[in-house]
Every structure is written in structure tokens, then in C-alpha cells.
C-alpha positions, 0 to 999 in steps of 0.5 A: 500500500502506498504512503499517503501525503503527510506521512512522515519518515523521520524528518521527511514528510511525504508529498506525493507518489511520483513513481513505482517499480519492482523495488517499491515506490519513489515519492516527492517529499519535504525535508522539514529540517532543511526545507528542501524537496527530496526524493524518497525511494522506499523499500516496503517491509514485505519487500525488505524480507526478500534478501535479494531485494534488500541486498540490492537496495543496500548496494544502491545506497552504498554505491551512490554514497561513494559517488559525487558527480554533477551527472549522478543523482546524489544520495542525502540520507538512508533510513528505516522506520516502522510502518504505520499500524504495524509492529513488525513491518518496516519501511527502508528508504533512501533520501536522494536529490529530487530531480525536475525533468523527464527520463530519456525513455519518456522523452523518446516517446516524442521521437529521437532527440536532436543530435546536439542534445544526443552528443551533449547528454552522451558526454555527460553520461559518459563522464558519470560512468567514468566517475563510477568506473574509477571507483570500481563501480559497474552500473550494469543497467544503463538504459534510457529509463535510468537517465534523467534530463534536467535543466542542468543536464543528464543525471544517471540514476539507479545504481541498484544493480551496480557491483564493485567486483566481478559477480558469479554466474547466475541462472541462465536465459530461461529465467529472463523476463521479456515484456519491455523489461523496463523493470528487472524481474525476479530470477532474471539475469541482472539488467534490462533486457533490450540493453543487456550486453551479450556477456550479461545474457550468457551469465558471464562476468560484467565489467565496465565494458558492459556499461559501455554496451548499454550506453551505446544502445541508449545513444543509438535510441536517443539518436534514431528513436528506435532500439538498437536490438528488437524482437517480438519474443525473448528468443528473437531479441536474444538472437539480435543482441548476440548475432545481429549488428544494428543498422548504422545510426546514419541509416535511420537518422540522416543528420547524424555524422558518420563519426557517430556511427563509428562510436556507437558501433564500437560500443555495441561490439559483441566481444567486450575486447572490441568495445571502447575499453574505458568510458573516458575514451568514449567521452573524449570522442563524443566531446570532440564531435560536440565541439566540432559543429561542422558534422551537424551543419548547425552553423549554416545560414538559413535559406529563404524559400517560397510558397504555392498551393494545393488541390483535391476531392470527395466521394461521389460514385463507385465504378469498376477499376481502371482498364489496362491496355495491352503491351505492358507487363503483368504482375501477380494478382491480388485476392481483392478487387479494385474499387474506383471512386469519383470525388468532388469537393463538399458543397461550398468549397472550390478546389484549387488548381494543381499549380496553386494547391497540388494534387489530392494527397492520401494518408499512409493508411489510405483512409483519408485525403488532404486537399486545398480548397477555397470557401465562399469567402475566398479563404484558402485552407487545407481540408481533410476528408475520410473516404467513408465520410461526406464531411470535410475538416478544415485544419486550423492554422492552414490559411493560405496553405499549399502542397500538403503532405502527410506524416508517416503516422497520418496524424499530422500534415506538412504544408507551405504557407506565408513563405514558411514550411509548417506542420499541423496536427489533425487533432487540433491546435495551431500550426507549427512553423519549422523554417523558411520555404520560399517558392516550394516544390513539394515535401516528404516526411520520413518515418525517422522524423526528417522532412525533405523539401524543395524550394527556390523553385526547385533549385535546392533540396533542404532537410529539417527535423519535423520537430523544428530546427535549421533547414540544411541543404541536401547536396544531390544531382549536379546534372540539374539545377532544378529538383522537384517533388521529392518522395522518401523511400522506406529507409528514410534515407533514400528518396526519388524526385524529378530533376531538370533541365539538363538531364530531365527525368526521375532520380534516386539520391540519399540524404548523406551522399552528394550524388544522384542516379538517373532512373528513368527519362521522359517522366515528370512525376514519381511516388513509391508505394510498397511492397515494391512499385514506382509510380511514374507519370510520362511527360511529353515525348514524341511517339508516346502519349503524355499523362500515362501513369505507369507502375514499375517494379522497384527494389527499394533496398537496392534502389533499382527498377527490376522489370517492365512497367504496367499501365495504371491510368492513361490520362493523368493531369500534370502541369509542365511548368511546375513539373507536377503530376496530379497523383498520390498513393498510400502504402496500403494501395489507395491511389488518387489521380486527377484526370486530364481536363476534358472540360470543353472550353472555347474562346468566346466573345462577349459584350459588356452585358455578358451577351455571348457573341460567338466562339473564336477558333472553332472547336479547339481549346485555346488559352491566354488570349491576346488580341493584336493591336488591330484586333484582327488576330488573337494570339493564343496557346494550345495544348496538344491533347495527345502529346501535351505539347504546348505551342502558340497559335494565331487565329484570324478573327474574320475567318475564324481560322487558327494556324500554328505560330510556334512548333517547339515540341516537348516544351511549353510556349506561352504568354504571348504579348504583341508589340505596339505595331503588331509586327512582333510577338514576345513570349515565354518558352522552356527549351531545356531551361526555365521559361525565358523570353523570345521574340518572333515576327507575327508574320511568321516568316522568320525564326525567333530570337532569344531576348533573355536567358537565365536560370530564372523563369521569365514571362512577358506581360506588356509592351509599352507604346513609348520607350519602348520597353517589354514589361516582364515578370521574373522569378527570384529565389529570394523575392519570388515574382518581380516586375522588370523592364527590358528595352525592346530594341538594340543588341542583347548587351543594350537590352539590359534588364531594369528592375521595376518592382521588387518586394518580398511579395509576388508581383505579376501581370504588370500593364502600363497605362496608354499614357505611360504614367501608371502601372497596374499589376497583381500582388499577393502582399495582402495575403491573396492576389489583388490588383494595384496601381502605382506610378510607372517609373516614378515615386508615388503612392500605391492604390489597391483597386480590388477588394476580394481577390483580383488579377489580370488588370488591363487598360482601355485603349484611351486609359479611361477605364481599368478592367480586371478579373475577380476571384469569383470569375466576374469581369470588373470595370472601374472608371479612371478620371483625368486628374493631376493624380490617379483617381478611380471609381469603385469597380463594378461587375460587368458580367460573370463567365464560367471560365475553365480552371485557371492554372494559377490565379494571379499569374495566368491570362484568361481574357483580352479586351478590345481597345474601346472596352466593348468586347471581351475574348474569354476562355470560357466553359460551355454551360453544361461543363464541369468547372473542376476536372475529375479526380479518381480514387482507386482502392487496392489499385494493384489488383488491376495489374494482373487483369490483362 
């Protein structure tokens, strides 16, 4: 029976019970003589009758009394009093230093410790062991539960099993008690099972090297969060300790220096003669590592990285799974059938596009989906929906979130928002900011508590502890300077990703190795799924359809493809510029993918009232319309429905006749902007590099000319009438999208870029007023994209024009009116009055059109307007078309691999 508060043991008054074990209980108590808090370790009378327990209790008292070290729990007193109400029972107790904190075992419930803490506490415990060993004391039970973490550092506890001389053999392995063995059972070999040295298990003599083995197992667990030796039964655990070497620490904790592997592996040597021979030598090795910060990279400057967004869905109907075509390999059949589900967002939510939010993501157990959507107020957040539920849960603290990815246990989600990498728990509470993340390109979360993410528009991979800390660059893939959408393999060390532009394809790399290996060319997306498949998405290539999702047999341990692919789905959506495929897969076989947008969109002409005046360009789907100055031609982009090649076309408005303007193949060409005289068109094209600026005569009689080349993405937005200048948006690794000017004539040397508007926010779609005085543009400085006006190339105040989301500002030909596109699809107009300053009326909606899913609101072009402001050419959906592309979820997708 436990002691109750208020009971006195001599000069010590019991306050509360704080722990219990095989030896009795531990209480917090008050030393009434010195008015200090102490810990009382009690051996109750019925236990004191056991000679072994009594001997162990007395051994601890004498052992600790002989020690005086700042990292060993101090002994203050020893006593024995009669038990209350008993003439025969007594209470034996030790009075020890009361420690505020938690044991390493308790701390490990949250995951591995940061490596600086591993080294710090390792040095302190090694110092404590050295102090004990020099006084001929062997602890024999070094383990996480016997090390307390306090404000002043680590404290070694419980010398109840310590010896000052070799011990005789004890009953053998048949008496060992397994379950977790956090307490040593009666008749067991002395020690705690998972941390016992081989000589302890064999009943041989223990010496200081036995403590070093337990110490090594403890440091291993501190660094990795996993025990060095594991087994479901006593026999398998014994076999592991006696015969199996654990994986190196760095295989489970990629942030660990290789020197730590060497130190720990030597601690865990099976033969005591092969281990460190003294705790002091061990302490000196760890101290050298702790003093040398370079292996931990804790001093590297933090990089500033970027933000984007995500997408997805909810259950609607059940159908038969994907039908495979012939010509692909067959895999072993599954006993279960695949089930296909079609998803749509809950009522009142609009899914963000693939560029803004990313694809549907699936939890590791395949039971839930995460997606990014906007509500009726225009707020963008991350939502989670269980497959079997009609309800969706908005995650608190995920406002503005994008590109969500799941934790391995499915209880948290990582995402990007406000130029930061963040995590949030599904159970509730605020989001947790880990580090800067400007221009992100995806993240992945390992089972060892490491998050790997791409930032700087994919120029750099970084790793950061999921608990928070410094983001450190990962050196990989010298062949490319863009690395997108990484995905961890099961070991938590290797990962796959898409790299470009020099040698585009799917790569495999490791956190601690600066090399990467090309696995597959001509693919633009990748994800691993157990028990052994790589799902990859075919990119645009001649002679093969783009958007095919294939499953390659893959040996994750050897990181090698082992067979021919099978077709999983044939028309999966992806976005070439962002190199993002709309698919995700769980470890349990749940696959989610977005279909290629088949929504019938046409270039449609409207008047100011919204009356439809007719289609332009026939039945072909076009985007990013730009009317020529004489309004006789529309320059547009067109995506080939088979190859997904994206080129520019010109449409003769009078004859409604489209013709190809560029023919790049395997690349994307977009954002046409006319010169003021209509003789030239400047555009962006990704030709083995990020999109850069090119110019071509609108008559198409000659080739094009490279205007600007760099490793950044550049997109033209306007061509001024005077100057003249080309206005363009440029992507910067630090400040994201900025607005620039370039002289439209002269040699390349004379066309030196001039910064126009550079802030910490995204500025895009800049348009200069016809009189050359004002610049209208879109910016996300308020947290969402809005339209602003400021003086062009001169000082002056900036005015915000839109109220609830705005983009694509365009001036009427005389500059007396400004149009823009609202977030809800309304075309807005605001009168501009001539005055010494800039005066603008309150914007009013002209009409609302059903536009096709914009790839990136605030960075895309969906309409053009005539000079008189009376007609609009809009990329519009047909009345009966869906506004969101279909998303499909397949349960047990692998069952389809053997059906054909």
C-alpha cells in the first residue's frame, strides 16, 4: 500500500507518489529540517524480507554514497522506520536529490532527440560512468529509463544493480523476463533486457565494458528513436543482441555524422575486447564531435524559400477499376478487387488548381485525403476528408496553405504557407512553423522524423527535423539545377524526385551522399508505394502519349527498377511548368489521380452585358488570349491533347481560322504579348531551361530570337507604346515574382534588364497605362492576389483597386477605364478620371463567365479586351461543363495489374 501525503519518515514528510517499480515506490517529499524537496525511494517491509531485494537496495545506497558527480543523482540520507499500524513491518528508504525533468525513455516517446542534445547528454553520461568506473563501480543497467534530463543536464540514476567486483554466474536465459523489461524481474539475469550486453545474457562476468554496451544502445535510441536490438519474443531479441549488428545510426537518422556511427558501433561490439575499453575514451570522442559543429551543419545560414498551393476531392460514385491496355507487363494478382471512386469537393468549397494547391494527397493508411480548397469567402485552407465520410475538416492554422503532405503516422500534415514550411496536427491546435520555404516544390516526411523539401523553385533540396530546427541543404544531382517533388523511400534515407533541365527525368539520391542516379527519362512525376512499385507519370515525348501513369517494379533496398512497367491510368493531369503530376498513393494501395481536363472550353466573345457573341477558333481549346493591336488576330496557346505539347497559335478573327505560330515540341510556349505595331510577338518558352523570353515576327516568316536567358523563369506581360520597353515578370529565389523592364530594341548587351518592382511579395501581370504614367499589376502582399496601381517609373503612392481577390488588370485603349478579373470569375470595370493624380471609381461587375480552371490565379491570362472596352475574348466553359476536372480514387489499385 502506498504512503499517503503527510506521512512522515523521520524528518521527511511525504508529498506525493511520483513513481513505482519492482523495488517499491519513489515519492516527492519535504525535508522539514532543511526545507528542501527530496526524493524518497522506499523499500516496503514485505519487500525488505526478500534478501535479494534488500541486498540490492543496500548496494544502491552504498554505491551512490561513494559517488559525487554533477551527472549522478546524489544520495542525502538512508533510513528505516516502522510502518504505520504495524509492529513488525518496516519501511527502508533512501533520501536522494529530487530531480525536475523527464527520463530519456519518456522523452523518446516524442521521437529521437536532436543530435546536439544526443552528443551533449552522451558526454555527460559518459563522464558519470567514468566517475563510477574509477571507483570500481559497474552500473550494469544503463538504459534510457535510468537517465534523467534536467535543466542542468543528464543525471544517471539507479545504481541498484551496480557491483564493485566481478559477480558469479547466475541462472541462465530461461529465467529472463521479456515484456519491455523496463523493470528487472525476479530470477532474471541482472539488467534490462533490450540493453543487456551479450556477456550479461550468457551469465558471464560484467565489467565496465558492459556499461559501455548499454550506453551505446541508449545513444543509438536517443539518436534514431528506435532500439538498437528488437524482437517480438525473448528468443528473437536474444538472437539480435548476440548475432545481429544494428543498422548504422546514419541509416535511420540522416543528420547524424558518420563519426557517430563509428562510436556507437564500437560500443555495441559483441566481444567486450572490441568495445571502447574505458568510458573516458568514449567521452573524449563524443566531446570532440560536440565541439566540432561542422558534422551537424548547425552553423549554416538559413535559406529563404517560397510558397504555392494545393488541390483535391470527395466521394461521389463507385465504378469498376481502371482498364489496362495491352503491351505492358503483368504482375501477380491480388485476392481483392479494385474499387474506383469519383470525388468532388463538399458543397461550398472550390478546389484549387494543381499549380496553386497540388494534387489530392492520401494518408499512409489510405483512409483519408488532404486537399486545398477555397470557401465562399475566398479563404484558402487545407481540408481533410475520410473516404467513408461526406464531411470535410478544415485544419486550423492552414490559411493560405499549399502542397500538403502527410506524416508517416497520418496524424499530422506538412504544408507551405506565408513563405514558411509548417506542420499541423489533425487533432487540433495551431500550426507549427519549422523554417523558411520560399517558392516550394513539394515535401516528404520520413518515418525517422526528417522532412525533405524543395524550394527556390526547385533549385535546392533542404532537410529539417519535423520537430523544428535549421533547414540544411541536401547536396544531390549536379546534372540539374532544378529538383522537384521529392518522395522518401522506406529507409528514410533514400528518396526519388524529378530533376531538370539538363538531364530531365526521375532520380534516386540519399540524404548523406552528394550524388544522384538517373532512373528513368521522359517522366515528370514519381511516388513509391510498397511492397515494391514506382509510380511514374510520362511527360511529353514524341511517339508516346503524355499523362500515362505507369507502375514499375522497384527494389527499394537496392534502389533499382527490376522489370517492365504496367499501365495504371492513361490520362493523368500534370502541369509542365511546375513539373507536377496530379497523383498520390498510400502504402496500403489507395491511389488518387486527377484526370486530364476534358472540360470543353472555347474562346468566346462577349459584350459588356455578358451577351455571348460567338466562339473564336472553332472547336479547339485555346488559352491566354491576346488580341493584336488591330484586333484582327488573337494570339493564343494550345495544348496538344495527345502529346501535351504546348505551342502558340494565331487565329484570324474574320475567318475564324487558327494556324500554328510556334512548333517547339516537348516544351511549353506561352504568354504571348504583341508589340505596339503588331509586327512582333514576345513570349515565354522552356527549351531545356526555365521559361525565358523570345521574340518572333507575327508574320511568321522568320525564326525567333532569344531576348533573355537565365536560370530564372521569365514571362512577358506588356509592351509599352513609348520607350519602348517589354514589361516582364521574373522569378527570384529570394523575392519570388518581380516586375522588370527590358528595352525592346538594340543588341542583347543594350537590352539590359531594369528592375521595376521588387518586394518580398509576388508581383505579376504588370500593364502600363496608354499614357505611360501608371502601372497596374497583381500582388499577393495582402495575403491573396489583388490588383494595384502605382506610378510607372516614378515615386508615388500605391492604390489597391480590388477588394476580394483580383488579377489580370488591363487598360482601355484611351486609359479611361481599368478592367480586371475577380476571384469569383466576374469581369470588373472601374472608371479612371483625368486628374493631376490617379483617381478611380469603385469597380463594378460587368458580367460573370464560367471560365475553365485557371492554372494559377494571379499569374495566368484568361481574357483580352478590345481597345474601346466593348468586347471581351474569354476562355470560357460551355454551360453544361464541369468547372473542376475529375479526380479518381482507386482502392487496392494493384489488383488491376494482373487483369490483362
